[in-house]
N, C-alpha and C positions, 0 to 999 in steps of 0.2 A: 077552612083555609086560614082564617085569622088566628085561631088557637095554635095552629101549627107554626105560624110565623112567630107568635109570642113565645112559644116553647123553645124556639131555636133562634131567637133574636140575636143573642150575642154571637153565635156561630155565623149567622148570615152577615152581620155587619163586619165582624172581624175578618171573615174571608174576603169580603170586598176591599177592606182597607189593606190587607196584606197584598192582595193583587195589585192595588194602586201603588203601594210602596215599592214592590218589586219592579213593576213596570217603570216607575219614575227613576229608581236607582239604575236600572238597566239603560234607560235612555241617557242618563247623565254620564254613565261610564262610556257609552258609545260616542257621545259628543266630545267627551274629554279625549278619547283615543283618536278620533278622526279630525276634529277641528282644534284640538289642544286648548279648549276652553270649557270651563265647568258652568253648568246652569245653576245660578245662585239660589234660585227658588226651591230647588229640590230638597235641600237640607231642611229648610223651614217646614215644608210639607211633611217630610218623613218624620221629623222630630215630634211635630204636633200630632200626627196620626199615631205615633207610638204611644203617646200619653193616652189617647183614646183607647188603644189596644190594652194597655195596662188596666184601665178601669173596667173595660169589658171583660177582661180575663178575671178580674176580681169578682165581678158579678157571676160569671160562669163557674168559678170555683165554689162560691157559696151555693149556687143552684145545684151543683153536682155533689156537694158535700166534700169537696177536695181542698178546703182551706186548711191552713196550718192549725194544728191542735196539739195539745200536750197530753196525749192519751196515756202516756206512761204514768204521769202524776194523777190524771183524772181517774184512771182505773183503780187507784189505790183507795179511793173514797167509797163509802157505802152508797147504795142507790139513792138514799135520802139526800145526801150531800151532793150527789151528781146532779140531781134536779135543781138544786140551788145554784151550783156552778154553771149549769146549762143556761138557766134563766139570767144569771149575771153576765155570761158571755154574750148572749143575745142583746141584753140591755146595753152593755158597754159598746158593742159593735154598732148598735143603732145610734147611740149618742155620738160616737165618733163620726159616723158617716152623715148624721144630721148636721153636726157642726161643720163638716167639710162641705156639705151641700149649701149651707147658709153662707159660709165664707166665700164659696165659689159664686154664689148668687151676687154677693156684694161686689166681687171683682168684676163680674160681667156687667152689672149695673154701672159701675164706675167707668168701664171701658166704653160702654155705649154713650154715657154722658160726656166723656172726654173725646169721643170720636177717634179712638186710638186705632191706627192701622199697622199692618205688619211691614217690616223693612223691605222684603223682597217682592212680595206680590201686591202690596198696597191694599189688602183687603182688611175688613174690620177684624181686630184681634178676638173679639168675643165669639166669632165663629169657631175658633179653636177652644177657647176657655169655657164655653158653655158646656163642654163635656163634664167638667167637674161637678156642677150641681145636678145636671140631668142624670148622669151615670151614678152619682152617689145615691140618688133616690132609687134608681134601678137596683143597686146593690142592697139597699134596705129591703126592698120588695123581695128580692131573691133570698135574703137571709130569713125573712119571715116564712117564705114558702118552704125553705129547707127545714126550718124549725118545726113547722106544722107537720111536715112529712116525718120527721124524726120522732115527734111526740106520738103520732098515730102508729108508728112502727115500734114504739117503746124503746128506741135506741138513743136515749139521751143520757 
């Protein structure tokens, strides 16, 4: 059960978030139509959940090997150089998302220290921004999982 959840983590969380976003947007449209007032908190929730979705989608793309690549140029190189380019792309991706995770951690730490709250809902901002460091680590994990799978299949 745990392995099945881990293997489908991005899909499970993304599905729940999309369902929440659609429901909240629908409720906001209905209230605007019937009582001529908008619910201010819906935009805050939808925008921040969208950020989570983007990062989850990035992790999912790496997991499934669907990330952007320059295969046209990559295929022009010999297998020897492809290995080097493959290692470089994994290395650069890891560095990028490690830096993003670290900077996200600093942001979350500062938001906790300063007790920053959101405008509409008045909840701690770090509840939204914790997505950056946590999901950056998940992206790194998925990158390595995909890299190992590609190496074992000889498709690098």
